[in-house]
Biotite code that builds the C-alpha atoms (Angstrom):
import biotite.structure as struc

atoms = struc.array([
    struc.Atom([14.824, 37.719, 181.237], chain_id="A", res_id=1, res_name="MET", atom_name="CA", element="C"),
    struc.Atom([12.303, 40.189, 182.609], chain_id="A", res_id=2, res_name="THR", atom_name="CA", element="C"),
    struc.Atom([11.890, 43.697, 181.371], chain_id="A", res_id=3, res_name="ARG", atom_name="CA", element="C"),
    struc.Atom([13.158, 46.308, 183.804], chain_id="A", res_id=4, res_name="PRO", atom_name="CA", element="C"),
    struc.Atom([9.786, 48.075, 183.989], chain_id="A", res_id=5, res_name="ASP", atom_name="CA", element="C"),
    struc.Atom([7.812, 44.980, 185.081], chain_id="A", res_id=6, res_name="THR", atom_name="CA", element="C"),
    struc.Atom([8.477, 42.499, 187.834], chain_id="A", res_id=7, res_name="ALA", atom_name="CA", element="C"),
    struc.Atom([8.620, 38.795, 187.050], chain_id="A", res_id=8, res_name="ALA", atom_name="CA", element="C"),
    struc.Atom([5.171, 37.324, 186.557], chain_id="A", res_id=9, res_name="GLY", atom_name="CA", element="C"),
    struc.Atom([3.417, 40.693, 186.140], chain_id="A", res_id=10, res_name="GLN", atom_name="CA", element="C"),
    struc.Atom([1.817, 41.712, 182.897], chain_id="A", res_id=11, res_name="ARG", atom_name="CA", element="C"),
    struc.Atom([2.495, 45.188, 181.601], chain_id="A", res_id=12, res_name="GLY", atom_name="CA", element="C"),
    struc.Atom([-0.117, 47.918, 181.575], chain_id="A", res_id=13, res_name="ARG", atom_name="CA", element="C"),
    struc.Atom([-2.706, 47.663, 178.819], chain_id="A", res_id=14, res_name="GLY", atom_name="CA", element="C"),
    struc.Atom([-3.685, 44.002, 178.967], chain_id="A", res_id=15, res_name="THR", atom_name="CA", element="C"),
    struc.Atom([-4.940, 42.012, 177.112], chain_id="A", res_id=16, res_name="PRO", atom_name="CA", element="C"),
    struc.Atom([-2.282, 41.984, 174.414], chain_id="A", res_id=17, res_name="THR", atom_name="CA", element="C"),
    struc.Atom([-3.533, 38.923, 172.518], chain_id="A", res_id=18, res_name="ARG", atom_name="CA", element="C"),
    struc.Atom([-5.519, 39.967, 169.446], chain_id="A", res_id=19, res_name="TYR", atom_name="CA", element="C"),
    struc.Atom([-9.171, 38.979, 169.447], chain_id="A", res_id=20, res_name="THR", atom_name="CA", element="C"),
    struc.Atom([-11.902, 40.160, 167.123], chain_id="A", res_id=21, res_name="ILE", atom_name="CA", element="C"),
    struc.Atom([-13.987, 41.106, 170.175], chain_id="A", res_id=22, res_name="ALA", atom_name="CA", element="C"),
    struc.Atom([-11.247, 43.428, 171.458], chain_id="A", res_id=23, res_name="THR", atom_name="CA", element="C"),
    struc.Atom([-10.725, 44.872, 167.976], chain_id="A", res_id=24, res_name="ALA", atom_name="CA", element="C"),
    struc.Atom([-14.454, 45.588, 167.684], chain_id="A", res_id=25, res_name="ARG", atom_name="CA", element="C"),
    struc.Atom([-14.556, 47.152, 171.158], chain_id="A", res_id=26, res_name="ALA", atom_name="CA", element="C"),
    struc.Atom([-11.695, 49.501, 170.242], chain_id="A", res_id=27, res_name="ILE", atom_name="CA", element="C"),
    struc.Atom([-13.351, 50.492, 166.971], chain_id="A", res_id=28, res_name="CYS", atom_name="CA", element="C"),
    struc.Atom([-16.755, 51.019, 168.596], chain_id="A", res_id=29, res_name="GLN", atom_name="CA", element="C"),
    struc.Atom([-15.257, 53.371, 171.152], chain_id="A", res_id=30, res_name="ARG", atom_name="CA", element="C"),
    struc.Atom([-13.382, 55.278, 168.448], chain_id="A", res_id=31, res_name="LEU", atom_name="CA", element="C"),
    struc.Atom([-16.568, 55.550, 166.371], chain_id="A", res_id=32, res_name="ALA", atom_name="CA", element="C"),
    struc.Atom([-18.322, 57.140, 169.365], chain_id="A", res_id=33, res_name="ARG", atom_name="CA", element="C"),
    struc.Atom([-15.659, 59.864, 169.396], chain_id="A", res_id=34, res_name="GLY", atom_name="CA", element="C"),
    struc.Atom([-13.356, 58.584, 172.131], chain_id="A", res_id=35, res_name="GLU", atom_name="CA", element="C"),
    struc.Atom([-9.621, 59.192, 171.510], chain_id="A", res_id=36, res_name="PRO", atom_name="CA", element="C"),
    struc.Atom([-7.436, 56.104, 171.129], chain_id="A", res_id=37, res_name="LEU", atom_name="CA", element="C"),
    struc.Atom([-5.245, 57.239, 174.023], chain_id="A", res_id=38, res_name="THR", atom_name="CA", element="C"),
    struc.Atom([-8.251, 57.101, 176.367], chain_id="A", res_id=39, res_name="LEU", atom_name="CA", element="C"),
    struc.Atom([-9.341, 53.729, 174.990], chain_id="A", res_id=40, res_name="VAL", atom_name="CA", element="C"),
    struc.Atom([-5.858, 52.352, 175.647], chain_id="A", res_id=41, res_name="CYS", atom_name="CA", element="C"),
    struc.Atom([-5.770, 53.859, 179.150], chain_id="A", res_id=42, res_name="ALA", atom_name="CA", element="C"),
    struc.Atom([-8.585, 51.473, 180.082], chain_id="A", res_id=43, res_name="ASP", atom_name="CA", element="C"),
    struc.Atom([-7.016, 48.490, 181.929], chain_id="A", res_id=44, res_name="PRO", atom_name="CA", element="C"),
    struc.Atom([-9.280, 46.131, 179.966], chain_id="A", res_id=45, res_name="ALA", atom_name="CA", element="C"),
    struc.Atom([-7.822, 47.353, 176.666], chain_id="A", res_id=46, res_name="MET", atom_name="CA", element="C"),
    struc.Atom([-4.450, 46.763, 175.023], chain_id="A", res_id=47, res_name="PRO", atom_name="CA", element="C"),
    struc.Atom([-1.671, 49.322, 175.227], chain_id="A", res_id=48, res_name="ALA", atom_name="CA", element="C"),
    struc.Atom([-1.398, 51.989, 172.533], chain_id="A", res_id=49, res_name="TYR", atom_name="CA", element="C"),
    struc.Atom([1.746, 50.379, 171.122], chain_id="A", res_id=50, res_name="ARG", atom_name="CA", element="C"),
    struc.Atom([-0.082, 47.049, 170.833], chain_id="A", res_id=51, res_name="THR", atom_name="CA", element="C"),
    struc.Atom([-2.881, 48.660, 168.828], chain_id="A", res_id=52, res_name="VAL", atom_name="CA", element="C"),
    struc.Atom([-0.280, 50.214, 166.528], chain_id="A", res_id=53, res_name="MET", atom_name="CA", element="C"),
    struc.Atom([1.320, 46.778, 166.079], chain_id="A", res_id=54, res_name="ASP", atom_name="CA", element="C"),
    struc.Atom([-2.068, 45.272, 165.237], chain_id="A", res_id=55, res_name="TRP", atom_name="CA", element="C"),
    struc.Atom([-2.630, 47.989, 162.632], chain_id="A", res_id=56, res_name="LEU", atom_name="CA", element="C"),
    struc.Atom([0.687, 47.160, 160.997], chain_id="A", res_id=57, res_name="ALA", atom_name="CA", element="C"),
    struc.Atom([0.171, 43.389, 161.033], chain_id="A", res_id=58, res_name="ALA", atom_name="CA", element="C"),
    struc.Atom([-3.572, 42.830, 160.555], chain_id="A", res_id=59, res_name="ARG", atom_name="CA", element="C"),
    struc.Atom([-5.277, 44.058, 157.358], chain_id="A", res_id=60, res_name="PRO", atom_name="CA", element="C"),
    struc.Atom([-8.810, 43.305, 158.620], chain_id="A", res_id=61, res_name="ARG", atom_name="CA", element="C"),
    struc.Atom([-8.220, 45.331, 161.781], chain_id="A", res_id=62, res_name="PHE", atom_name="CA", element="C"),
    struc.Atom([-6.725, 48.118, 159.659], chain_id="A", res_id=63, res_name="ARG", atom_name="CA", element="C"),
    struc.Atom([-9.977, 48.256, 157.624], chain_id="A", res_id=64, res_name="GLU", atom_name="CA", element="C"),
    struc.Atom([-12.147, 48.262, 160.757], chain_id="A", res_id=65, res_name="MET", atom_name="CA", element="C"),
    struc.Atom([-9.975, 50.970, 162.301], chain_id="A", res_id=66, res_name="TYR", atom_name="CA", element="C"),
    struc.Atom([-10.136, 53.166, 159.185], chain_id="A", res_id=67, res_name="ALA", atom_name="CA", element="C"),
    struc.Atom([-13.936, 52.909, 159.135], chain_id="A", res_id=68, res_name="GLN", atom_name="CA", element="C"),
    struc.Atom([-14.069, 53.704, 162.856], chain_id="A", res_id=69, res_name="ALA", atom_name="CA", element="C"),
    struc.Atom([-11.985, 56.848, 162.283], chain_id="A", res_id=70, res_name="ARG", atom_name="CA", element="C"),
    struc.Atom([-14.425, 58.012, 159.572], chain_id="A", res_id=71, res_name="VAL", atom_name="CA", element="C"),
    struc.Atom([-17.305, 57.439, 161.986], chain_id="A", res_id=72, res_name="LEU", atom_name="CA", element="C"),
    struc.Atom([-15.313, 59.279, 164.650], chain_id="A", res_id=73, res_name="GLN", atom_name="CA", element="C"),
    struc.Atom([-15.243, 62.335, 162.369], chain_id="A", res_id=74, res_name="ALA", atom_name="CA", element="C"),
    struc.Atom([-19.052, 62.256, 162.248], chain_id="A", res_id=75, res_name="HIS", atom_name="CA", element="C"),
    struc.Atom([-19.163, 61.990, 166.052], chain_id="A", res_id=76, res_name="ALA", atom_name="CA", element="C"),
    struc.Atom([-16.892, 65.041, 166.287], chain_id="A", res_id=77, res_name="LEU", atom_name="CA", element="C"),
    struc.Atom([-19.224, 66.962, 163.963], chain_id="A", res_id=78, res_name="ALA", atom_name="CA", element="C"),
    struc.Atom([-22.091, 66.086, 166.303], chain_id="A", res_id=79, res_name="ASP", atom_name="CA", element="C"),
    struc.Atom([-19.995, 67.291, 169.224], chain_id="A", res_id=80, res_name="GLU", atom_name="CA", element="C"),
    struc.Atom([-19.501, 70.615, 167.421], chain_id="A", res_id=81, res_name="ILE", atom_name="CA", element="C"),
    struc.Atom([-23.289, 71.020, 167.354], chain_id="A", res_id=82, res_name="LEU", atom_name="CA", element="C"),
    struc.Atom([-23.445, 70.328, 171.083], chain_id="A", res_id=83, res_name="GLN", atom_name="CA", element="C"),
    struc.Atom([-20.784, 72.956, 171.753], chain_id="A", res_id=84, res_name="VAL", atom_name="CA", element="C"),
    struc.Atom([-22.677, 75.466, 169.606], chain_id="A", res_id=85, res_name="LEU", atom_name="CA", element="C"),
    struc.Atom([-25.820, 74.912, 171.658], chain_id="A", res_id=86, res_name="ARG", atom_name="CA", element="C"),
    struc.Atom([-24.042, 75.109, 175.010], chain_id="A", res_id=87, res_name="CYS", atom_name="CA", element="C"),
    struc.Atom([-24.921, 78.295, 176.871], chain_id="A", res_id=88, res_name="ASP", atom_name="CA", element="C"),
    struc.Atom([-22.418, 77.804, 179.696], chain_id="A", res_id=89, res_name="ARG", atom_name="CA", element="C"),
    struc.Atom([-19.237, 78.278, 177.639], chain_id="A", res_id=90, res_name="LEU", atom_name="CA", element="C"),
    struc.Atom([-17.825, 81.738, 177.010], chain_id="A", res_id=91, res_name="PRO", atom_name="CA", element="C"),
    struc.Atom([-17.740, 82.599, 173.275], chain_id="A", res_id=92, res_name="PRO", atom_name="CA", element="C"),
    struc.Atom([-13.927, 82.434, 173.083], chain_id="A", res_id=93, res_name="ALA", atom_name="CA", element="C"),
    struc.Atom([-13.851, 78.960, 174.645], chain_id="A", res_id=94, res_name="ASP", atom_name="CA", element="C"),
    struc.Atom([-16.656, 77.824, 172.384], chain_id="A", res_id=95, res_name="LYS", atom_name="CA", element="C"),
    struc.Atom([-14.825, 79.099, 169.310], chain_id="A", res_id=96, res_name="GLN", atom_name="CA", element="C"),
    struc.Atom([-11.532, 77.448, 170.297], chain_id="A", res_id=97, res_name="ALA", atom_name="CA", element="C"),
    struc.Atom([-13.230, 74.140, 171.001], chain_id="A", res_id=98, res_name="ARG", atom_name="CA", element="C"),
    struc.Atom([-15.171, 74.188, 167.745], chain_id="A", res_id=99, res_name="ILE", atom_name="CA", element="C"),
    struc.Atom([-12.039, 75.060, 165.793], chain_id="A", res_id=100, res_name="LYS", atom_name="CA", element="C"),
    struc.Atom([-10.131, 72.128, 167.303], chain_id="A", res_id=101, res_name="GLY", atom_name="CA", element="C"),
    struc.Atom([-12.958, 69.652, 166.756], chain_id="A", res_id=102, res_name="LEU", atom_name="CA", element="C"),
    struc.Atom([-13.468, 70.833, 163.167], chain_id="A", res_id=103, res_name="ALA", atom_name="CA", element="C"),
    struc.Atom([-9.745, 70.518, 162.444], chain_id="A", res_id=104, res_name="TRP", atom_name="CA", element="C"),
    struc.Atom([-9.685, 66.954, 163.756], chain_id="A", res_id=105, res_name="LEU", atom_name="CA", element="C"),
    struc.Atom([-12.851, 65.991, 161.857], chain_id="A", res_id=106, res_name="ALA", atom_name="CA", element="C"),
    struc.Atom([-11.258, 67.350, 158.666], chain_id="A", res_id=107, res_name="ALA", atom_name="CA", element="C"),
    struc.Atom([-8.124, 65.269, 159.251], chain_id="A", res_id=108, res_name="LYS", atom_name="CA", element="C"),
    struc.Atom([-10.107, 62.098, 159.965], chain_id="A", res_id=109, res_name="LEU", atom_name="CA", element="C"),
    struc.Atom([-12.516, 62.476, 157.028], chain_id="A", res_id=110, res_name="HIS", atom_name="CA", element="C"),
    struc.Atom([-11.191, 65.102, 154.589], chain_id="A", res_id=111, res_name="PRO", atom_name="CA", element="C"),
    struc.Atom([-13.708, 64.235, 151.852], chain_id="A", res_id=112, res_name="GLN", atom_name="CA", element="C"),
    struc.Atom([-16.597, 65.211, 154.128], chain_id="A", res_id=113, res_name="LYS", atom_name="CA", element="C"),
    struc.Atom([-15.173, 67.808, 156.519], chain_id="A", res_id=114, res_name="TYR", atom_name="CA", element="C"),
    struc.Atom([-11.972, 68.983, 154.819], chain_id="A", res_id=115, res_name="GLY", atom_name="CA", element="C"),
    struc.Atom([-11.212, 72.195, 152.969], chain_id="A", res_id=116, res_name="ASP", atom_name="CA", element="C"),
    struc.Atom([-12.657, 71.891, 149.481], chain_id="A", res_id=117, res_name="ARG", atom_name="CA", element="C"),
    struc.Atom([-10.996, 75.002, 148.079], chain_id="A", res_id=118, res_name="SER", atom_name="CA", element="C"),
    struc.Atom([-7.863, 73.261, 146.808], chain_id="A", res_id=119, res_name="GLY", atom_name="CA", element="C"),
    struc.Atom([-7.324, 70.421, 144.375], chain_id="A", res_id=120, res_name="PRO", atom_name="CA", element="C"),
    struc.Atom([-8.481, 66.919, 145.244], chain_id="A", res_id=121, res_name="ALA", atom_name="CA", element="C"),
    struc.Atom([-5.867, 64.420, 146.487], chain_id="A", res_id=122, res_name="PRO", atom_name="CA", element="C"),
    struc.Atom([-5.775, 62.820, 143.017], chain_id="A", res_id=123, res_name="ASP", atom_name="CA", element="C"),
    struc.Atom([-4.917, 66.185, 141.457], chain_id="A", res_id=124, res_name="GLY", atom_name="CA", element="C"),
    struc.Atom([-8.366, 66.781, 139.962], chain_id="A", res_id=125, res_name="ALA", atom_name="CA", element="C"),
    struc.Atom([-9.771, 70.268, 140.356], chain_id="A", res_id=126, res_name="PRO", atom_name="CA", element="C"),
    struc.Atom([-12.134, 70.800, 143.248], chain_id="A", res_id=127, res_name="ALA", atom_name="CA", element="C"),
    struc.Atom([-15.810, 70.646, 142.328], chain_id="A", res_id=128, res_name="PRO", atom_name="CA", element="C"),
    struc.Atom([-17.675, 73.913, 142.295], chain_id="A", res_id=129, res_name="GLY", atom_name="CA", element="C"),
    struc.Atom([-17.865, 77.011, 140.206], chain_id="A", res_id=130, res_name="PHE", atom_name="CA", element="C"),
    struc.Atom([-15.363, 78.011, 137.560], chain_id="A", res_id=131, res_name="THR", atom_name="CA", element="C"),
    struc.Atom([-14.821, 81.745, 137.364], chain_id="A", res_id=132, res_name="VAL", atom_name="CA", element="C"),
    struc.Atom([-13.555, 83.110, 134.076], chain_id="A", res_id=133, res_name="ILE", atom_name="CA", element="C"),
    struc.Atom([-11.989, 86.526, 134.385], chain_id="A", res_id=134, res_name="VAL", atom_name="CA", element="C"),
    struc.Atom([-12.078, 88.635, 131.226], chain_id="A", res_id=135, res_name="ASN", atom_name="CA", element="C"),
    struc.Atom([-13.528, 85.983, 128.905], chain_id="A", res_id=136, res_name="PRO", atom_name="CA", element="C"),
    struc.Atom([-12.570, 86.355, 125.237], chain_id="A", res_id=137, res_name="PRO", atom_name="CA", element="C"),
    struc.Atom([-15.138, 87.942, 122.967], chain_id="A", res_id=138, res_name="ALA", atom_name="CA", element="C"),
    struc.Atom([-17.265, 85.537, 120.963], chain_id="A", res_id=139, res_name="ILE", atom_name="CA", element="C"),
    struc.Atom([-15.523, 84.761, 117.701], chain_id="A", res_id=140, res_name="GLY", atom_name="CA", element="C"),
    struc.Atom([-12.181, 86.138, 118.890], chain_id="A", res_id=141, res_name="ALA", atom_name="CA", element="C"),
    struc.Atom([-9.003, 84.251, 118.172], chain_id="A", res_id=142, res_name="GLU", atom_name="CA", element="C"),
    struc.Atom([-7.892, 82.040, 121.091], chain_id="A", res_id=143, res_name="PRO", atom_name="CA", element="C"),
    struc.Atom([-4.806, 83.225, 122.908], chain_id="A", res_id=144, res_name="LEU", atom_name="CA", element="C"),
    struc.Atom([-1.682, 81.216, 122.288], chain_id="A", res_id=145, res_name="GLU", atom_name="CA", element="C"),
    struc.Atom([-0.300, 79.587, 125.374], chain_id="A", res_id=146, res_name="GLN", atom_name="CA", element="C"),
    struc.Atom([3.259, 80.325, 126.307], chain_id="A", res_id=147, res_name="GLU", atom_name="CA", element="C"),
    struc.Atom([5.553, 77.373, 126.695], chain_id="A", res_id=148, res_name="SER", atom_name="CA", element="C"),
    struc.Atom([7.740, 76.956, 129.741], chain_id="A", res_id=149, res_name="ASP", atom_name="CA", element="C"),
    struc.Atom([10.900, 76.256, 127.745], chain_id="A", res_id=150, res_name="ASP", atom_name="CA", element="C"),
    struc.Atom([11.454, 79.781, 126.442], chain_id="A", res_id=151, res_name="GLU", atom_name="CA", element="C"),
])
């Protein structure tokens, strides 16, 4: 039985669909250079987006390569931010909007490097940095008793 969206004997858009390490590497290299996956998959020589998602679910080695490529993509986006900053042709508002979007995406792809460090770490540990003590107790003073939550 043929699918309604393809005629008999025709392959669907996004060929090749057979997994090869060469195709997996090509996808990851393009991601690492900053190209969005949707554009990679729009290339007729690349698999469809859904196929890449299936490979991620079924192939641990590809999943590792893909994760590393996304980290490298965050670095590429940071480089793109520098290019936007140096561009004299963009109006300031456009430049700001573009930088904000690129920075947001870089933070999502690599939160340890480009994310907001003001909150707690994903493992619950406090964020590194300064500790500010407001109204420290006098030296030699009795420590304050902590209130319990069950009262």
